[in-house]
N, C-alpha and C positions, 0 to 999 in steps of 0.2 A: 380427518383428526386434524386438531388447532394442536399448532408449538405452544409449549407450556406458557411465552411469555401472553401471546393474542389470547391464550386460555381465559390466561388473570386477567388483559384488559377485558374480556367480551365480561368473566366472571361481575366485574364492579359497573361494567357499564349497567347491566342487567341492575343493580342495587343502585345505582343513581334513579335510573327511569321509573324503577317498581315508586320511590319513596313519593319523587314530584309526580305522577302517574296519576299515585294516592289522592295528595293533597290535590292534584285540576278534577279529580272526578268529583269529590265536593265540593270545589267552587263550585262547579259548574250543572250538579245539582239544585244551589241557593240560589245564583244566577248570576255567579261574579263571575266578571273578568281576569284570568291567570295570568295574563301582562300585569294586569292593573297590584296585585295579589306578590310577584314578584317584584316587581319597584314597591313599594312602601315597605317598612323598615318590621315588619312581621311574616316577611315572604323575602327578609334577606338570608333563611338559611338555603328554601328552596333555591334559591339562584346557584347556590353553590354545588346543588345539586347537573344544575340544567347545565349549567356550564360547564363541568367534571365531565358530565356525560360524553355533551359533543366534544369538546376538548380529548382524549378517551380515542374517539371514534378517527378523529381523525391518527392521531397517531397508530394506531390499528392499520389506517388505508396506504400510512407510510410504508409499517414495519411488514404489511402481509398486501404489497400490491397485487400478485400475485395470485393467491390466495382465493377461491372461486366459490366459497363452501353452500349450504343451503343455511345453514346457522348467519354467517354473516352477512346475508340478504335477509334473512328474517327480522337481523338485527339493525339493518342499515334502516326500516322501514320502520322501526317502535321507535328510533330516532327521528326519525322523518314524521313520525302522527304527535311526540311532544312539542318537536317547538311547527308544526300546523302551523297554530292562531303566533305565534311571534311575530312572521312578515306580514301581517293586515296592521300592524302597532305600531310598526316602524318608529311614526311620531311621537308616543308616549314614551317609547325605549330614547330615540334622540332628543325630547325635550328633560330626560331627565340627564341624561349624558352631559348636557350640558347646563347642567343647573351650577348654582352658583354655590354649592355644598358642601361640603369640606368631604363626606364619609367618601370608602372606597369605588372607584365603580371598574374597576379593570374588567371583573366579571359583565357588566353591562355592555364595556365595550366589545368581548370575544362578543356576545351577545349579538347583541345588532349589526354587527361585521357580517356573523353567519347569517343574520336576517335579507343580510344586502342580497351573501352569496348565494341564495334561496330564491331573491323576487328574480335574477341575470342568470340563474339556470331556469327557472319557470318562463324564460322566451321574453322578461323584458331589457329589451335592448335598448330601452327612453334614457338617454343617459347615464350611459354604464363607462363613459370615461371618469366623468363626476360624479359617478359613487365606488370606483374605484380611490377616486384624488381619498374620500372619505376613511374610505379600510384602511387607505394606508397612514393618513393623520389617525384616524382612533389605535389601532398600531403604537405607532410611535411616542402618539401620550403614552399607551400602557407600559413601551419599554423604561422608559425615564423613574417611575415607579414601581417593577417588577419586570426588573432586569433576567428572575433568570427562568425565568415563565415561556417554555416553548411554542407554548398555544402563538403566543404572540408574534415571535419573529416568522411560523410558519407563512400565518397569516399574510403578513406583510411580507414575504417575497411572492409567491403566489400572484399580489394585488400590481407587486411593480414589472410582475413577468407578462399581465395581460396590459398594463396599461401604456398608452401608446402616449408618443412623444415624438418632435424631429429630431432632439440629436436625443441616440439614443447613448452615447459616448459618456456627455453628461448627465444622463437618468445615473448609468451602471456606477463611474466615479465616484456618484454624493453615494448612492447604493455600496461602493464598497468603502470608504471612508465610515459612513454609517457603523458598520460590520468592523472596524477596524475596531475601536470604540469599544459595541457589543462584546470582540472578544476578548479585549483588557477590562471589561468589569466581571465577566462571565465566566469566559475562556468554554464557551458552548460547542454541542459536537454543530448540531446546526447553523451559528453562526461561521468557523468553521468551514463545512462544506457551499455552504451560500456564495461564502469570499474565492473557494478553489474555483467554486463552477461563472465563474464572473469572470475573473481571471483569466480562464483557458477560452475564456469572449475576447477577453481580450488578445487575447496571444490569433487567439484565428483571423485576429484584424489587424494581426501587422502588427503588436507592440511587445517589441525583446525585452525592453522592462516584464513584465508580465510573461514572458515566455522563460528567460534565465530565475524565477522567482517560482515558477511552477511544483519543480525536483521538491523544493525546501516546506513548500506548503502540501503535497501532495508529504510527505511524512510525516507533514502534523497531524493533518487531516485521518491519517495512516495511523495514531497512536491513539486520537482520541479514539474513534471508533471499532477499536478492536473489538472489543467488550460487547458491540447491538447486535440482537437475535437479527437476522435480512442485509448483515451490511454489504455484504458483493450487489444486492437487487438495485439493478437503474433507478432513481427516479425520475428522471429526465432523459428524451434525448431533444440531439441538435439535430434540426427538420432546414430543409433548405425553405424557405418561408418566413419572407419578412427579416429586420434584420437585429443586432444586441443579441436583449431578450425575450421578443418574441419568436423567436427561434425556437428559444427551450418546450418541450413539448410532455406533458407530465406525464410518465408510467400510470395511466386507471389501474386500479384491480379490480374494476368490474369487465366482464371482455363480453358485455351484449354485442357492442356497439364497434368490438374490437377488429381495426381493416387485419387481412391478411398479411404472414413476412413478407411476401412480396413484395405486396405494396408498401409495407411499412422501411422498404428497403430503399425504393421507391421518392418515398419524401426525402432522406437524411438528408442531408449540409457533409457534405466530400471531401477531406482530410487528406493531405497526404503526410505519410512517412514509410518504413524502411522496418520490413521484419527483424525483430531486435537477435540478437544472440543470443539472450535469454529464451531458451525454446527446452522450453522442461519435461514439458511431452506433446502426448497429440491432442491432450486435453485439457494444454494451458503451454498459454507461452503471451507474449510479447508484443506490441504492434513497437516502438521508438520512435515520438513528435516531437522532434527538437531535441532531445532529453528527456525525455516524459515519455513513463513505461506504458501502454497502454492495455491491460490486457485482452486478449481473445483466449474461443477454441477452435483451434485450429480440423476436429473432425466436422465444424458444425460449417464449415465455410463449403464443406458440398465439394467435396476432392481441389481449390484453388489453391489451396495455402497448407504444402507441406513443410519436413527440416531440410528439404531443399532447398526454400526457398530463402534460406535464412541471408539476409542483405539489402534483398529485394523490394525495388521500391511496392507501395502499394494505395490506393486511395481508401481511402474508407467512415461509413456512418459511425458517430458518438454515441455513445450517453455518460451516464455521471452515474457513481453511486457515492455510500459511507465509503469504500474504503477504498473508492479511487475511477477512472476515466475505464470506460469499459467500448471495446469494439462492436458493432452490433453486423454481427458472423455475416449473417446474410448479404453482406454489404461492401464485401473486403472484395478487391478486385487488384490481379499483379496488373500494372505498369509498363503499355511499351513507349518506345518514342515516340508517337503517333500522339501521348498522353502529354507530351509537352507543350507550356505553353510559351506562346513569342512575347519576349518582353519590347512594351512600346517602347520609343524614344520620345524620350520626356523635350516638349514642341512648348512656346511661350504659351499660355491657354489654357495649357492642359488640367485638371482637374486630379489631383493627384490626395492618396495619404501624406500622414505625416505622424513621427512619435517626436512630442518633442527631448530633447537632448539635457539640455540645461537654457538658464533662466542668464541674461548676460545688461548689462544698463540699460541699453536703446531694442539690440535685441532676443527672440526668442529663436534661441538651436533648432533645429530636429533633422533628424535621417528621414532619404525619404524610403513610405515601406512598399519596394516587390525592388528595390533598385539599392542593393550592399554595400555601395561605393560611394554613393549618392547623398552632398549637404544638403541644408538650407537655414537659410532665415528668415523672417518674419522680424518686419521691424516694428517698435512698439505700434505705430499708426496702423498700422497693418490688421490688426487685432480690432476683433468685432466681437459683440453682445459672446457668451455674457463676461467677456474679459476686455481688459484694457490698459493702459501704463499698472495704474496700483494692482492691478485683480493677473495674471500672468495666471497663462497653462501653468497646472503643474507635471513635476517630473511624468517622463512615461503615459501622458497621455495623448491618443492617435484622434484627428479628427480630418477632415478635406477643406482643401489648398488649392490655390490657382496660381499657378507660373507665371512671372513676369519677367523676367527675364535672369543674365546670365553673370557675374562678371567675375575675376580673380578675387582674391584675396591675398593681401601682401603677407598675410601675419602665419596662416598656412603654408602658404605657394600654392595651394588652389582652392577650383573654379568654387560657388557656391552661388548655389539655386535664387534666387530671393522669388519671396511667395507671398501671398494675401492671404487675408482668413476672408475676405469678400467676394467668397467667389459666385454671386449673384452679379453685384456690383449696386446694391444696393446698401445705403447707407446705414449706420449706427440705429437712428434714427425709425429706419422701418421693418427693422427686423426685428422678430420674434425673438421673445426672449425665450429658450427650451430647455431650461435647470428645468430641478423637480424641485426648486425654491421655489421660483414662480408657480409651478403649476400648485402648491402646496399652501401657497398664501394668499387669509381671506379665505379660509372656504369655515361654511358653514354646515353643519348639518341640518 
């Protein structure tokens, strides 16, 4: 039996499908195109039903990712049948959203984005990255005029997760800046959730600033999501494939192609924490990850963890729900002495990660990730694209640098590592611009 919230959505979806299908049948019997009708002023009202049905279906998949009922399977088939011919008329929708008319195009942009997604799902990998860029731009255009619609931000985030850029840190920073702006405008739970996920990825990649922000961001997320149905169900898992956003693995509602629990545990990106004193009972406990409490179920760890293990170090995989981070129970392992990683000594020519802590007159000051007491400095002439003396990296940015040498700073009375962002030795002119701004530049649908 479906939960009341899901059942309500399902009922409305069927109503939208029935209305749209009634018009579709009439048009097909008279030899007219359904897409052509939707794009005319007379068909605007039907477009709203198609858009509403697809948007509510995405909402159902989000709030009930682990529900596997025959009714939802049939509903998914009905949605696909309703939108089956839209994929073949993409050029019509592109012309419509690119036209100079002043009519509202938000629904058409979402329908076009869904058509692009269906095209990729059906095996069309040609120009996939260009298609993802188009979806990103469509949804960012929608957010300008329709900031309250959750479907826009959801489609946008799914697209940037699959979008491949060389500099994932720049992509994440750009996305966080947009989410901060959207939160100030809408205060939507989706924006809070996505921002927390991105900040957590930054923390895992070594950002102390992001790490320090996590407890506050988690409190805000919990407060925003407290009335959501299924808020504790993970929406994404962090896997050991790719970097940055590409590590996020979506928790799919369909179980047809689901991998086993053991296989999934092997796929997880493992991080290190300690069993927290906040051990409520044998089915409700937490792992402390640098000040952030991560829920897990001790009884589901196959005897690996119990109350006697409080304060012991563990490595574990992590996922994200609207209620906060959750450990993948089967992945949790106690750590022994052999699990301690040996820290390599810093030396000239070494490539390491750093986090910006301050910008001063001619230098960007950083701390070296993985070396708690070590700091460094990048001269403005050693910055590289997209940064320069007039556009410095923001505080909290994490990126790779090459070690040049070490010198003693009389002012601070300590040794400082001199660094360069030119890790490949190429000039600024030869470097490819990797910011998302370039990726979205001059896109034509």
